[in-house]
All heavy atoms as a GROMACS GRO file, in nm:
protein
  612
    1MET      N    1   0.173   0.832  -4.551
    1MET     CA    2   0.031   0.844  -4.534
    1MET      C    3  -0.010   0.819  -4.389
    1MET      O    4  -0.092   0.890  -4.335
    1MET     CB    5  -0.039   0.746  -4.628
    1MET     CG    6  -0.188   0.744  -4.610
    1MET     SD    7  -0.264   0.903  -4.631
    1MET     CE    8  -0.353   0.880  -4.778
    2ARG      N    9   0.050   0.716  -4.325
    2ARG     CA   10   0.007   0.687  -4.188
    2ARG      C   11   0.043   0.801  -4.093
    2ARG      O   12  -0.030   0.829  -4.000
    2ARG     CB   13   0.060   0.554  -4.139
    2ARG     CG   14   0.202   0.551  -4.096
    2ARG     CD   15   0.243   0.415  -4.046
    2ARG     NE   16   0.383   0.420  -4.010
    2ARG     CZ   17   0.448   0.320  -3.961
    2ARG    NH1   18   0.390   0.205  -3.941
    2ARG    NH2   19   0.574   0.332  -3.929
    3THR      N   20   0.156   0.868  -4.117
    3THR     CA   21   0.194   0.980  -4.031
    3THR      C   22   0.093   1.093  -4.044
    3THR      O   23   0.055   1.156  -3.945
    3THR     CB   24   0.336   1.028  -4.065
    3THR    OG1   25   0.426   0.919  -4.050
    3THR    CG2   26   0.379   1.143  -3.977
    4THR      N   27   0.048   1.117  -4.166
    4THR     CA   28  -0.053   1.221  -4.188
    4THR      C   29  -0.183   1.184  -4.118
    4THR      O   30  -0.244   1.269  -4.051
    4THR     CB   31  -0.077   1.241  -4.339
    4THR    OG1   32   0.046   1.279  -4.400
    4THR    CG2   33  -0.182   1.347  -4.365
    5LEU      N   34  -0.226   1.060  -4.132
    5LEU     CA   35  -0.348   1.017  -4.063
    5LEU      C   36  -0.335   1.030  -3.912
    5LEU      O   37  -0.426   1.074  -3.843
    5LEU     CB   38  -0.381   0.872  -4.101
    5LEU     CG   39  -0.431   0.851  -4.242
    5LEU    CD1   40  -0.440   0.703  -4.273
    5LEU    CD2   41  -0.566   0.918  -4.263
    6TYR      N   42  -0.219   0.991  -3.861
    6TYR     CA   43  -0.195   1.001  -3.717
    6TYR      C   44  -0.199   1.147  -3.672
    6TYR      O   45  -0.259   1.180  -3.570
    6TYR     CB   46  -0.060   0.939  -3.682
    6TYR     CG   47  -0.015   0.966  -3.541
    6TYR    CD1   48  -0.082   0.908  -3.434
    6TYR    CD2   49   0.091   1.049  -3.514
    6TYR    CE1   50  -0.042   0.933  -3.304
    6TYR    CE2   51   0.132   1.074  -3.385
    6TYR     CZ   52   0.066   1.016  -3.281
    6TYR     OH   53   0.105   1.042  -3.152
    7ALA      N   54  -0.137   1.234  -3.750
    7ALA     CA   55  -0.129   1.376  -3.712
    7ALA      C   56  -0.266   1.441  -3.702
    7ALA      O   57  -0.286   1.529  -3.617
    7ALA     CB   58  -0.042   1.451  -3.812
    8VAL      N   59  -0.360   1.398  -3.782
    8VAL     CA   60  -0.492   1.461  -3.778
    8VAL      C   61  -0.590   1.383  -3.690
    8VAL      O   62  -0.706   1.423  -3.677
    8VAL     CB   63  -0.552   1.477  -3.922
    8VAL    CG1   64  -0.464   1.567  -4.005
    8VAL    CG2   65  -0.574   1.343  -3.988
    9SER      N   66  -0.544   1.276  -3.626
    9SER     CA   67  -0.634   1.192  -3.547
    9SER      C   68  -0.655   1.243  -3.404
    9SER      O   69  -0.748   1.200  -3.337
    9SER     CB   70  -0.583   1.049  -3.540
    9SER     OG   71  -0.463   1.043  -3.464
   10GLY      N   72  -0.572   1.332  -3.359
   10GLY     CA   73  -0.583   1.378  -3.221
   10GLY      C   74  -0.585   1.528  -3.212
   10GLY      O   75  -0.599   1.597  -3.312
   11PRO      N   76  -0.568   1.577  -3.092
   11PRO     CA   77  -0.569   1.722  -3.070
   11PRO      C   78  -0.449   1.787  -3.138
   11PRO      O   79  -0.344   1.726  -3.151
   11PRO     CB   80  -0.560   1.736  -2.918
   11PRO     CG   81  -0.507   1.606  -2.870
   11PRO     CD   82  -0.546   1.502  -2.969
   12ARG      N   83  -0.467   1.909  -3.182
   12ARG     CA   84  -0.358   1.983  -3.249
   12ARG      C   85  -0.243   2.012  -3.153
   12ARG      O   86  -0.128   2.013  -3.190
   12ARG     CB   87  -0.411   2.114  -3.306
   12ARG     CG   88  -0.503   2.095  -3.421
   12ARG     CD   89  -0.442   2.161  -3.543
   12ARG     NE   90  -0.532   2.154  -3.655
   12ARG     CZ   91  -0.517   2.068  -3.754
   12ARG    NH1   92  -0.419   1.982  -3.752
   12ARG    NH2   93  -0.600   2.066  -3.854
   13SER      N   94  -0.277   2.040  -3.030
   13SER     CA   95  -0.173   2.063  -2.930
   13SER      C   96  -0.213   1.991  -2.803
   13SER      O   97  -0.331   1.963  -2.781
   13SER     CB   98  -0.154   2.213  -2.903
   13SER     OG   99  -0.270   2.266  -2.845
   14ARG      N  100  -0.114   1.962  -2.724
   14ARG     CA  101  -0.139   1.890  -2.598
   14ARG      C  102  -0.071   1.965  -2.486
   14ARG      O  103   0.034   2.024  -2.504
   14ARG     CB  104  -0.084   1.748  -2.605
   14ARG     CG  105  -0.156   1.664  -2.705
   14ARG     CD  106  -0.097   1.527  -2.706
   14ARG     NE  107  -0.175   1.439  -2.792
   14ARG     CZ  108  -0.147   1.313  -2.808
   14ARG    NH1  109  -0.045   1.258  -2.748
   14ARG    NH2  110  -0.220   1.239  -2.886
   15SER      N  111  -0.134   1.958  -2.373
   15SER     CA  112  -0.073   2.020  -2.256
   15SER      C  113  -0.060   1.914  -2.149
   15SER      O  114  -0.126   1.810  -2.152
   15SER     CB  115  -0.159   2.136  -2.207
   15SER     OG  116  -0.289   2.092  -2.180
   16GLY      N  117   0.028   1.942  -2.056
   16GLY     CA  118   0.050   1.845  -1.950
   16GLY      C  119   0.085   1.911  -1.819
   16GLY      O  120   0.112   2.031  -1.814
   17THR      N  121   0.083   1.830  -1.717
   17THR     CA  122   0.119   1.874  -1.583
   17THR      C  123   0.212   1.772  -1.523
   17THR      O  124   0.182   1.652  -1.525
   17THR     CB  125  -0.008   1.887  -1.495
   17THR    OG1  126  -0.101   1.974  -1.561
   17THR    CG2  127   0.026   1.942  -1.358
   18ASN      N  128   0.327   1.818  -1.477
   18ASN     CA  129   0.425   1.729  -1.414
   18ASN      C  130   0.464   1.612  -1.505
   18ASN      O  131   0.479   1.500  -1.460
   18ASN     CB  132   0.375   1.677  -1.280
   18ASN     CG  133   0.351   1.789  -1.181
   18ASN    OD1  134   0.420   1.891  -1.184
   18ASN    ND2  135   0.255   1.772  -1.095
   19GLY      N  136   0.479   1.640  -1.633
   19GLY     CA  137   0.524   1.538  -1.726
   19GLY      C  138   0.417   1.442  -1.775
   19GLY      O  139   0.444   1.349  -1.849
   20GLU      N  140   0.291   1.465  -1.736
   20GLU     CA  141   0.180   1.378  -1.777
   20GLU      C  142   0.082   1.460  -1.861
   20GLU      O  143   0.053   1.575  -1.830
   20GLU     CB  144   0.107   1.323  -1.655
   20GLU     CG  145   0.192   1.237  -1.564
   20GLU     CD  146   0.236   1.107  -1.628
   20GLU    OE1  147   0.162   1.053  -1.713
   20GLU    OE2  148   0.346   1.060  -1.594
   21LEU      N  149   0.028   1.396  -1.965
   21LEU     CA  150  -0.072   1.464  -2.045
   21LEU      C  151  -0.195   1.494  -1.961
   21LEU      O  152  -0.235   1.414  -1.876
   21LEU     CB  153  -0.115   1.374  -2.162
   21LEU     CG  154  -0.025   1.369  -2.282
   21LEU    CD1  155  -0.076   1.264  -2.381
   21LEU    CD2  156  -0.015   1.503  -2.351
   22ASP      N  157  -0.254   1.608  -1.986
   22ASP     CA  158  -0.380   1.640  -1.921
   22ASP      C  159  -0.485   1.541  -1.970
   22ASP      O  160  -0.487   1.502  -2.086
   22ASP     CB  161  -0.423   1.784  -1.953
   22ASP     CG  162  -0.333   1.886  -1.885
   22ASP    OD1  163  -0.265   1.849  -1.785
   22ASP    OD2  164  -0.329   2.001  -1.931
   23LYS      N  165  -0.572   1.498  -1.880
   23LYS     CA  166  -0.667   1.390  -1.910
   23LYS      C  167  -0.757   1.421  -2.030
   23LYS      O  168  -0.790   1.332  -2.106
   23LYS     CB  169  -0.754   1.360  -1.787
   23LYS     CG  170  -0.675   1.304  -1.671
   23LYS     CD  171  -0.607   1.174  -1.711
   23LYS     CE  172  -0.522   1.122  -1.594
   23LYS     NZ  173  -0.431   1.018  -1.634
   24ASP      N  174  -0.795   1.547  -2.049
   24ASP     CA  175  -0.882   1.579  -2.161
   24ASP      C  176  -0.810   1.573  -2.295
   24ASP      O  177  -0.873   1.576  -2.401
   24ASP     CB  178  -0.949   1.716  -2.142
   24ASP     CG  179  -0.850   1.830  -2.139
   24ASP    OD1  180  -0.734   1.810  -2.095
   24ASP    OD2  181  -0.888   1.942  -2.180
   25LYS      N  182  -0.679   1.564  -2.295
   25LYS     CA  183  -0.599   1.552  -2.418
   25LYS      C  184  -0.541   1.413  -2.436
   25LYS      O  185  -0.473   1.385  -2.533
   25LYS     CB  186  -0.484   1.653  -2.416
   25LYS     CG  187  -0.526   1.796  -2.398
   25LYS     CD  188  -0.602   1.846  -2.517
   25LYS     CE  189  -0.631   1.996  -2.499
   25LYS     NZ  190  -0.732   2.043  -2.587
   26ASP      N  191  -0.568   1.324  -2.341
   26ASP     CA  192  -0.504   1.193  -2.340
   26ASP      C  193  -0.604   1.083  -2.377
   26ASP      O  194  -0.645   1.004  -2.294
   26ASP     CB  195  -0.444   1.167  -2.202
   26ASP     CG  196  -0.357   1.042  -2.199
   26ASP    OD1  197  -0.318   0.994  -2.306
   26ASP    OD2  198  -0.330   0.992  -2.088
   27TYR      N  199  -0.646   1.084  -2.502
   27TYR     CA  200  -0.744   0.984  -2.545
   27TYR      C  201  -0.702   0.907  -2.669
   27TYR      O  202  -0.760   0.804  -2.700
   27TYR     CB  203  -0.880   1.049  -2.571
   27TYR     CG  204  -0.875   1.158  -2.677
   27TYR    CD1  205  -0.886   1.126  -2.812
   27TYR    CD2  206  -0.859   1.291  -2.642
   27TYR    CE1  207  -0.880   1.225  -2.908
   27TYR    CE2  208  -0.854   1.390  -2.737
   27TYR     CZ  209  -0.865   1.358  -2.871
   27TYR     OH  210  -0.858   1.455  -2.966
   28VAL      N  211  -0.601   0.952  -2.739
   28VAL     CA  212  -0.563   0.889  -2.865
   28VAL      C  213  -0.521   0.744  -2.844
   28VAL      O  214  -0.566   0.654  -2.916
   28VAL     CB  215  -0.452   0.970  -2.938
   28VAL    CG1  216  -0.406   0.897  -3.062
   28VAL    CG2  217  -0.502   1.110  -2.971
   29GLU      N  218  -0.436   0.718  -2.744
   29GLU     CA  219  -0.391   0.581  -2.719
   29GLU      C  220  -0.508   0.488  -2.686
   29GLU      O  221  -0.519   0.378  -2.741
   29GLU     CB  222  -0.288   0.576  -2.608
   29GLU     CG  223  -0.238   0.436  -2.581
   29GLU     CD  224  -0.140   0.427  -2.464
   29GLU    OE1  225  -0.100   0.532  -2.410
   29GLU    OE2  226  -0.105   0.315  -2.429
   30ALA      N  227  -0.596   0.532  -2.598
   30ALA     CA  228  -0.709   0.448  -2.558
   30ALA      C  229  -0.799   0.415  -2.677
   30ALA      O  230  -0.842   0.300  -2.694
   30ALA     CB  231  -0.791   0.517  -2.449
   31GLU      N  232  -0.824   0.513  -2.760
   31GLU     CA  233  -0.907   0.488  -2.879
   31GLU      C  234  -0.835   0.400  -2.979
   31GLU      O  235  -0.897   0.316  -3.045
   31GLU     CB  236  -0.949   0.620  -2.942
   31GLU     CG  237  -1.043   0.702  -2.856
   31GLU     CD  238  -1.172   0.628  -2.823
   31GLU    OE1  239  -1.230   0.564  -2.913
   31GLU    OE2  240  -1.215   0.635  -2.707
   32ALA      N  241  -0.703   0.417  -2.992
   32ALA     CA  242  -0.627   0.333  -3.085
   32ALA      C  243  -0.624   0.188  -3.038
   32ALA      O  244  -0.628   0.095  -3.120
   32ALA     CB  245  -0.485   0.387  -3.101
   33ILE      N  246  -0.617   0.167  -2.907
   33ILE     CA  247  -0.621   0.030  -2.852
   33ILE      C  248  -0.755  -0.035  -2.889
   33ILE      O  249  -0.758  -0.151  -2.934
   33ILE     CB  250  -0.597   0.030  -2.700
   33ILE    CG1  251  -0.452   0.065  -2.671
   33ILE    CG2  252  -0.634  -0.105  -2.639
   33ILE    CD1  253  -0.422   0.092  -2.524
   34LYS      N  254  -0.864   0.038  -2.870
   34LYS     CA  255  -0.996  -0.016  -2.907
   34LYS      C  256  -1.002  -0.048  -3.056
   34LYS      O  257  -1.053  -0.154  -3.095
   34LYS     CB  258  -1.105   0.086  -2.872
   34LYS     CG  259  -1.129   0.107  -2.726
   34LYS     CD  260  -1.237   0.213  -2.710
   34LYS     CE  261  -1.237   0.273  -2.573
   34LYS     NZ  262  -1.332   0.386  -2.562
   35ALA      N  263  -0.953   0.043  -3.138
   35ALA     CA  264  -0.958   0.024  -3.282
   35ALA      C  265  -0.868  -0.092  -3.326
   35ALA      O  266  -0.904  -0.168  -3.415
   35ALA     CB  267  -0.918   0.152  -3.354
   36ALA      N  268  -0.751  -0.105  -3.263
   36ALA     CA  269  -0.660  -0.215  -3.297
   36ALA      C  270  -0.725  -0.349  -3.266
   36ALA      O  271  -0.711  -0.446  -3.343
   36ALA     CB  272  -0.529  -0.200  -3.220
   37THR      N  273  -0.798  -0.355  -3.156
   37THR     CA  274  -0.870  -0.478  -3.121
   37THR      C  275  -0.983  -0.505  -3.220
   37THR      O  276  -0.998  -0.617  -3.268
   37THR     CB  277  -0.925  -0.468  -2.978
   37THR    OG1  278  -0.815  -0.448  -2.888
   37THR    CG2  279  -1.000  -0.593  -2.938
   38ALA      N  280  -1.058  -0.401  -3.250
   38ALA     CA  281  -1.172  -0.416  -3.341
   38ALA      C  282  -1.127  -0.454  -3.483
   38ALA      O  283  -1.200  -0.523  -3.554
   38ALA     CB  284  -1.253  -0.287  -3.345
   39HIS      N  285  -1.009  -0.409  -3.523
   39HIS     CA  286  -0.961  -0.432  -3.659
   39HIS      C  287  -0.839  -0.523  -3.663
   39HIS      O  288  -0.759  -0.518  -3.756
   39HIS     CB  289  -0.928  -0.298  -3.725
   39HIS     CG  290  -1.044  -0.206  -3.734
   39HIS    ND1  291  -1.146  -0.222  -3.825
   39HIS    CD2  292  -1.076  -0.097  -3.661
   39HIS    CE1  293  -1.236  -0.127  -3.808
   39HIS    NE2  294  -1.196  -0.050  -3.710
   40ALA      N  295  -0.826  -0.608  -3.564
   40ALA     CA  296  -0.707  -0.693  -3.552
   40ALA      C  297  -0.684  -0.780  -3.676
   40ALA      O  298  -0.568  -0.802  -3.716
   40ALA     CB  299  -0.718  -0.782  -3.429
   41ALA      N  300  -0.788  -0.825  -3.740
   41ALA     CA  301  -0.774  -0.913  -3.856
   41ALA      C  302  -0.751  -0.836  -3.986
   41ALA      O  303  -0.712  -0.896  -4.087
   41ALA     CB  304  -0.897  -1.002  -3.870
   42ASP      N  305  -0.774  -0.706  -3.984
   42ASP     CA  306  -0.756  -0.625  -4.104
   42ASP      C  307  -0.607  -0.601  -4.127
   42ASP      O  308  -0.538  -0.551  -4.038
   42ASP     CB  309  -0.830  -0.492  -4.087
   42ASP     CG  310  -0.833  -0.411  -4.215
   42ASP    OD1  311  -0.725  -0.373  -4.264
   42ASP    OD2  312  -0.944  -0.384  -4.265
   43THR      N  313  -0.559  -0.635  -4.245
   43THR     CA  314  -0.415  -0.626  -4.272
   43THR      C  315  -0.364  -0.483  -4.287
   43THR      O  316  -0.243  -0.460  -4.284
   43THR     CB  317  -0.378  -0.705  -4.399
   43THR    OG1  318  -0.451  -0.653  -4.510
   43THR    CG2  319  -0.410  -0.852  -4.381
   44ILE      N  320  -0.454  -0.388  -4.301
   44ILE     CA  321  -0.412  -0.247  -4.311
   44ILE      C  322  -0.442  -0.173  -4.182
   44ILE      O  323  -0.355  -0.109  -4.124
   44ILE     CB  324  -0.477  -0.178  -4.432
   44ILE    CG1  325  -0.423  -0.244  -4.559
   44ILE    CG2  326  -0.450  -0.028  -4.430
   44ILE    CD1  327  -0.477  -0.192  -4.687
   45LEU      N  328  -0.566  -0.181  -4.136
   45LEU     CA  329  -0.605  -0.105  -4.018
   45LEU      C  330  -0.544  -0.160  -3.889
   45LEU      O  331  -0.505  -0.082  -3.801
   45LEU     CB  332  -0.757  -0.101  -4.005
   45LEU     CG  333  -0.830  -0.023  -4.113
   45LEU    CD1  334  -0.981  -0.032  -4.094
   45LEU    CD2  335  -0.785   0.122  -4.116
   46GLY      N  336  -0.536  -0.291  -3.876
   46GLY     CA  337  -0.477  -0.350  -3.756
   46GLY      C  338  -0.337  -0.298  -3.728
   46GLY      O  339  -0.310  -0.242  -3.621
   47PRO      N  340  -0.245  -0.311  -3.825
   47PRO     CA  341  -0.109  -0.261  -3.804
   47PRO      C  342  -0.104  -0.108  -3.782
   47PRO      O  343  -0.024  -0.060  -3.703
   47PRO     CB  344  -0.035  -0.299  -3.932
   47PRO     CG  345  -0.110  -0.417  -3.984
   47PRO     CD  346  -0.254  -0.391  -3.947
   48PHE      N  347  -0.191  -0.036  -3.852
   48PHE     CA  348  -0.193   0.108  -3.836
   48PHE      C  349  -0.228   0.146  -3.692
   48PHE      O  350  -0.157   0.226  -3.630
   48PHE     CB  351  -0.292   0.175  -3.931
   48PHE     CG  352  -0.314   0.321  -3.902
   48PHE    CD1  353  -0.216   0.414  -3.929
   48PHE    CD2  354  -0.433   0.365  -3.845
   48PHE    CE1  355  -0.235   0.549  -3.900
   48PHE    CE2  356  -0.453   0.499  -3.816
   48PHE     CZ  357  -0.353   0.591  -3.843
   49TYR      N  358  -0.334   0.091  -3.638
   49TYR     CA  359  -0.374   0.126  -3.502
   49TYR      C  360  -0.274   0.077  -3.398
   49TYR      O  361  -0.250   0.146  -3.298
   49TYR     CB  362  -0.514   0.075  -3.471
   49TYR     CG  363  -0.621   0.153  -3.544
   49TYR    CD1  364  -0.707   0.090  -3.634
   49TYR    CD2  365  -0.635   0.290  -3.524
   49TYR    CE1  366  -0.804   0.162  -3.700
   49TYR    CE2  367  -0.732   0.362  -3.592
   49TYR     CZ  368  -0.816   0.299  -3.679
   49TYR     OH  369  -0.912   0.371  -3.746
   50ARG      N  370  -0.212  -0.036  -3.421
   50ARG     CA  371  -0.106  -0.083  -3.328
   50ARG      C  372   0.012   0.014  -3.331
   50ARG      O  373   0.072   0.045  -3.228
   50ARG     CB  374  -0.063  -0.225  -3.363
   50ARG     CG  375  -0.168  -0.328  -3.324
   50ARG     CD  376  -0.118  -0.471  -3.335
   50ARG     NE  377  -0.086  -0.510  -3.472
   50ARG     CZ  378  -0.174  -0.557  -3.560
   50ARG    NH1  379  -0.300  -0.573  -3.526
   50ARG    NH2  380  -0.136  -0.590  -3.682
   51TRP      N  381   0.045   0.066  -3.448
   51TRP     CA  382   0.152   0.164  -3.462
   51TRP      C  383   0.116   0.292  -3.386
   51TRP      O  384   0.201   0.349  -3.317
   51TRP     CB  385   0.178   0.194  -3.610
   51TRP     CG  386   0.276   0.303  -3.634
   51TRP    CD1  387   0.413   0.296  -3.626
   51TRP    CD2  388   0.246   0.439  -3.669
   51TRP    NE1  389   0.468   0.418  -3.654
   51TRP    CE2  390   0.367   0.507  -3.682
   51TRP    CE3  391   0.126   0.507  -3.692
   51TRP    CZ2  392   0.373   0.641  -3.716
   51TRP    CZ3  393   0.134   0.642  -3.727
   51TRP    CH2  394   0.256   0.706  -3.737
   52VAL      N  395  -0.009   0.337  -3.396
   52VAL     CA  396  -0.052   0.457  -3.323
   52VAL      C  397  -0.033   0.436  -3.173
   52VAL      O  398   0.016   0.524  -3.103
   52VAL     CB  399  -0.198   0.494  -3.357
   52VAL    CG1  400  -0.249   0.604  -3.264
   52VAL    CG2  401  -0.211   0.538  -3.502
   53VAL      N  402  -0.069   0.319  -3.124
   53VAL     CA  403  -0.051   0.288  -2.981
   53VAL      C  404   0.096   0.299  -2.945
   53VAL      O  405   0.132   0.362  -2.844
   53VAL     CB  406  -0.106   0.148  -2.947
   53VAL    CG1  407  -0.067   0.108  -2.805
   53VAL    CG2  408  -0.257   0.143  -2.965
   54GLU      N  409   0.183   0.241  -3.026
   54GLU     CA  410   0.327   0.247  -2.999
   54GLU      C  411   0.378   0.390  -2.998
   54GLU      O  412   0.457   0.428  -2.910
   54GLU     CB  413   0.404   0.165  -3.102
   54GLU     CG  414   0.383   0.017  -3.091
   54GLU     CD  415   0.445  -0.059  -3.207
   54GLU    OE1  416   0.520   0.001  -3.287
   54GLU    OE2  417   0.420  -0.180  -3.217
   55VAL      N  418   0.334   0.471  -3.094
   55VAL     CA  419   0.377   0.611  -3.100
   55VAL      C  420   0.331   0.686  -2.977
   55VAL      O  421   0.407   0.763  -2.916
   55VAL     CB  422   0.326   0.679  -3.229
   55VAL    CG1  423   0.348   0.829  -3.226
   55VAL    CG2  424   0.393   0.618  -3.352
   56GLU      N  425   0.207   0.666  -2.938
   56GLU     CA  426   0.153   0.733  -2.818
   56GLU      C  427   0.231   0.694  -2.693
   56GLU      O  428   0.265   0.779  -2.611
   56GLU     CB  429   0.005   0.700  -2.801
   56GLU     CG  430  -0.084   0.771  -2.898
   56GLU     CD  431  -0.088   0.920  -2.875
   56GLU    OE1  432  -0.125   0.964  -2.764
   56GLU    OE2  433  -0.054   0.994  -2.968
   57GLN      N  434   0.261   0.566  -2.679
   57GLN     CA  435   0.335   0.520  -2.561
   57GLN      C  436   0.477   0.578  -2.561
   57GLN      O  437   0.527   0.621  -2.457
   57GLN     CB  438   0.338   0.368  -2.558
   57GLN     CG  439   0.203   0.309  -2.526
   57GLN     CD  440   0.195   0.159  -2.543
   57GLN    OE1  441   0.283   0.096  -2.604
   57GLN    NE2  442   0.089   0.099  -2.492
   58HIS      N  443   0.540   0.580  -2.677
   58HIS     CA  444   0.674   0.636  -2.688
   58HIS      C  445   0.673   0.786  -2.656
   58HIS      O  446   0.759   0.836  -2.582
   58HIS     CB  447   0.730   0.611  -2.829
   58HIS     CG  448   0.863   0.672  -2.851
   58HIS    ND1  449   0.980   0.616  -2.801
   58HIS    CD2  450   0.901   0.785  -2.916
   58HIS    CE1  451   1.082   0.693  -2.834
   58HIS    NE2  452   1.037   0.795  -2.904
   59THR      N  453   0.576   0.856  -2.712
   59THR     CA  454   0.565   1.001  -2.688
   59THR      C  455   0.543   1.030  -2.540
   59THR      O  456   0.604   1.121  -2.483
   59THR     CB  457   0.451   1.060  -2.772
   59THR    OG1  458   0.478   1.035  -2.910
   59THR    CG2  459   0.436   1.209  -2.749
   60ARG      N  460   0.458   0.951  -2.476
   60ARG     CA  461   0.431   0.969  -2.334
   60ARG      C  462   0.560   0.949  -2.252
   60ARG      O  463   0.592   1.026  -2.163
   60ARG     CB  464   0.323   0.871  -2.288
   60ARG     CG  465   0.297   0.878  -2.138
   60ARG     CD  466   0.185   0.785  -2.094
   60ARG     NE  467   0.058   0.845  -2.132
   60ARG     CZ  468  -0.021   0.799  -2.229
   60ARG    NH1  469   0.009   0.691  -2.294
   60ARG    NH2  470  -0.134   0.861  -2.257
   61GLU      N  471   0.633   0.843  -2.283
   61GLU     CA  472   0.757   0.814  -2.210
   61GLU      C  473   0.861   0.924  -2.232
   61GLU      O  474   0.930   0.964  -2.138
   61GLU     CB  475   0.812   0.677  -2.252
   61GLU     CG  476   0.931   0.634  -2.171
   61GLU     CD  477   0.905   0.624  -2.021
   61GLU    OE1  478   0.791   0.596  -1.980
   61GLU    OE2  479   1.000   0.645  -1.944
   62GLN      N  480   0.874   0.972  -2.354
   62GLN     CA  481   0.968   1.080  -2.381
   62GLN      C  482   0.930   1.207  -2.306
   62GLN      O  483   1.017   1.278  -2.256
   62GLN     CB  484   0.976   1.106  -2.533
   62GLN     CG  485   1.039   0.994  -2.611
   62GLN     CD  486   1.178   0.961  -2.561
   62GLN    OE1  487   1.259   1.047  -2.534
   62GLN    NE2  488   1.205   0.832  -2.547
   63SER      N  489   0.802   1.235  -2.298
   63SER     CA  490   0.756   1.353  -2.224
   63SER      C  491   0.792   1.340  -2.077
   63SER      O  492   0.840   1.437  -2.014
   63SER     CB  493   0.604   1.367  -2.241
   63SER     OG  494   0.557   1.476  -2.167
   64ARG      N  495   0.771   1.222  -2.020
   64ARG     CA  496   0.808   1.199  -1.879
   64ARG      C  497   0.958   1.219  -1.858
   64ARG      O  498   1.000   1.281  -1.760
   64ARG     CB  499   0.772   1.057  -1.838
   64ARG     CG  500   0.632   1.040  -1.793
   64ARG     CD  501   0.611   0.902  -1.732
   64ARG     NE  502   0.471   0.871  -1.735
   64ARG     CZ  503   0.416   0.766  -1.793
   64ARG    NH1  504   0.491   0.675  -1.850
   64ARG    NH2  505   0.287   0.749  -1.792
   65LYS      N  506   1.037   1.163  -1.948
   65LYS     CA  507   1.183   1.173  -1.935
   65LYS      C  508   1.229   1.318  -1.945
   65LYS      O  509   1.316   1.361  -1.870
   65LYS     CB  510   1.252   1.087  -2.040
   65LYS     CG  511   1.243   0.940  -2.011
   65LYS     CD  512   1.313   0.859  -2.120
   65LYS     CE  513   1.304   0.711  -2.091
   65LYS     NZ  514   1.367   0.631  -2.197
   66ARG      N  515   1.171   1.394  -2.039
   66ARG     CA  516   1.208   1.536  -2.052
   66ARG      C  517   1.173   1.611  -1.925
   66ARG      O  518   1.252   1.692  -1.876
   66ARG     CB  519   1.138   1.599  -2.173
   66ARG     CG  520   1.208   1.577  -2.303
   66ARG     CD  521   1.152   1.666  -2.413
   66ARG     NE  522   1.008   1.651  -2.432
   66ARG     CZ  523   0.951   1.557  -2.506
   66ARG    NH1  524   1.025   1.469  -2.567
   66ARG    NH2  525   0.821   1.553  -2.518
   67TYR      N  526   1.054   1.585  -1.872
   67TYR     CA  527   1.012   1.652  -1.750
   67TYR      C  528   1.106   1.619  -1.634
   67TYR      O  529   1.151   1.707  -1.562
   67TYR     CB  530   0.868   1.613  -1.714
   67TYR     CG  531   0.825   1.666  -1.580
   67TYR    CD1  532   0.790   1.800  -1.565
   67TYR    CD2  533   0.821   1.585  -1.468
   67TYR    CE1  534   0.753   1.850  -1.441
   67TYR    CE2  535   0.784   1.633  -1.344
   67TYR     CZ  536   0.750   1.766  -1.331
   67TYR     OH  537   0.713   1.815  -1.209
   68GLN      N  538   1.138   1.491  -1.618
   68GLN     CA  539   1.227   1.449  -1.510
   68GLN      C  540   1.365   1.511  -1.526
   68GLN      O  541   1.427   1.553  -1.427
   68GLN     CB  542   1.235   1.296  -1.505
   68GLN     CG  543   1.106   1.233  -1.458
   68GLN     CD  544   1.101   1.082  -1.479
   68GLN    OE1  545   1.185   1.025  -1.547
   68GLN    NE2  546   1.000   1.019  -1.422
   69ALA      N  547   1.415   1.518  -1.649
   69ALA     CA  548   1.546   1.580  -1.673
   69ALA      C  549   1.541   1.729  -1.641
   69ALA      O  550   1.636   1.784  -1.582
   69ALA     CB  551   1.589   1.557  -1.818
   70ASP      N  552   1.432   1.795  -1.679
   70ASP     CA  553   1.418   1.938  -1.649
   70ASP      C  554   1.416   1.962  -1.498
   70ASP      O  555   1.481   2.053  -1.447
   70ASP     CB  556   1.291   1.994  -1.712
   70ASP     CG  557   1.300   2.006  -1.863
   70ASP    OD1  558   1.412   1.994  -1.918
   70ASP    OD2  559   1.194   2.026  -1.927
   71ILE      N  560   1.342   1.880  -1.426
   71ILE     CA  561   1.334   1.894  -1.280
   71ILE      C  562   1.470   1.867  -1.218
   71ILE      O  563   1.514   1.940  -1.128
   71ILE     CB  564   1.226   1.799  -1.222
   71ILE    CG1  565   1.087   1.845  -1.267
   71ILE    CG2  566   1.235   1.792  -1.070
   71ILE    CD1  567   1.049   1.985  -1.226
   72ALA      N  568   1.538   1.764  -1.266
   72ALA     CA  569   1.671   1.732  -1.213
   72ALA      C  570   1.770   1.845  -1.236
   72ALA      O  571   1.851   1.877  -1.148
   72ALA     CB  572   1.724   1.602  -1.274
   73SER      N  573   1.761   1.909  -1.352
   73SER     CA  574   1.854   2.019  -1.380
   73SER      C  575   1.825   2.139  -1.290
   73SER      O  576   1.916   2.213  -1.254
   73SER     CB  577   1.849   2.060  -1.527
   73SER     OG  578   1.726   2.124  -1.558
   74LEU      N  579   1.700   2.159  -1.254
   74LEU     CA  580   1.667   2.268  -1.161
   74LEU      C  581   1.722   2.239  -1.022
   74LEU      O  582   1.764   2.331  -0.951
   74LEU     CB  583   1.516   2.288  -1.154
   74LEU     CG  584   1.449   2.342  -1.279
   74LEU    CD1  585   1.297   2.341  -1.262
   74LEU    CD2  586   1.499   2.482  -1.311
   75ASP      N  587   1.719   2.113  -0.982
   75ASP     CA  588   1.771   2.075  -0.852
   75ASP      C  589   1.921   2.097  -0.842
   75ASP      O  590   1.974   2.118  -0.733
   75ASP     CB  591   1.738   1.928  -0.821
   75ASP     CG  592   1.591   1.907  -0.792
   75ASP    OD1  593   1.521   2.007  -0.762
   75ASP    OD2  594   1.545   1.792  -0.802
   76GLU      N  595   1.990   2.088  -0.956
   76GLU     CA  596   2.136   2.104  -0.957
   76GLU      C  597   2.178   2.248  -0.946
   76GLU      O  598   2.293   2.276  -0.915
   76GLU     CB  599   2.193   2.041  -1.085
   76GLU     CG  600   2.177   1.891  -1.088
   76GLU     CD  601   2.215   1.832  -1.222
   76GLU    OE1  602   2.260   1.907  -1.311
   76GLU    OE2  603   2.201   1.709  -1.238
   77GLU      N  604   2.089   2.340  -0.976
   77GLU     CA  605   2.126   2.482  -0.972
   77GLU      C  606   2.137   2.537  -0.834
   77GLU      O  607   2.093   2.501  -0.737
   77GLU     CB  608   2.026   2.563  -1.054
   77GLU     CG  609   2.033   2.530  -1.202
   77GLU     CD  610   1.930   2.608  -1.281
   77GLU    OE1  611   1.852   2.686  -1.226
   77GLU    OE2  612   1.928   2.589  -1.403
   0.00000   0.00000   0.00000
């Protein structure tokens, strides 16, 4: 259920430049941080929003790493 909620909580697709999300598509983490704070005492919503923050941070880092690896492979050619 939480994956489904997460999937519909943000933009359907995201674009980026140089391994970074475009600013108009990069709002899910910021909103999840606010919601996690607002619902910190809630035993269901608090953990859910903290999880969304973790997923967003992980996704951002993976995107950076993929971009850096792609650039590095181009330099090797």
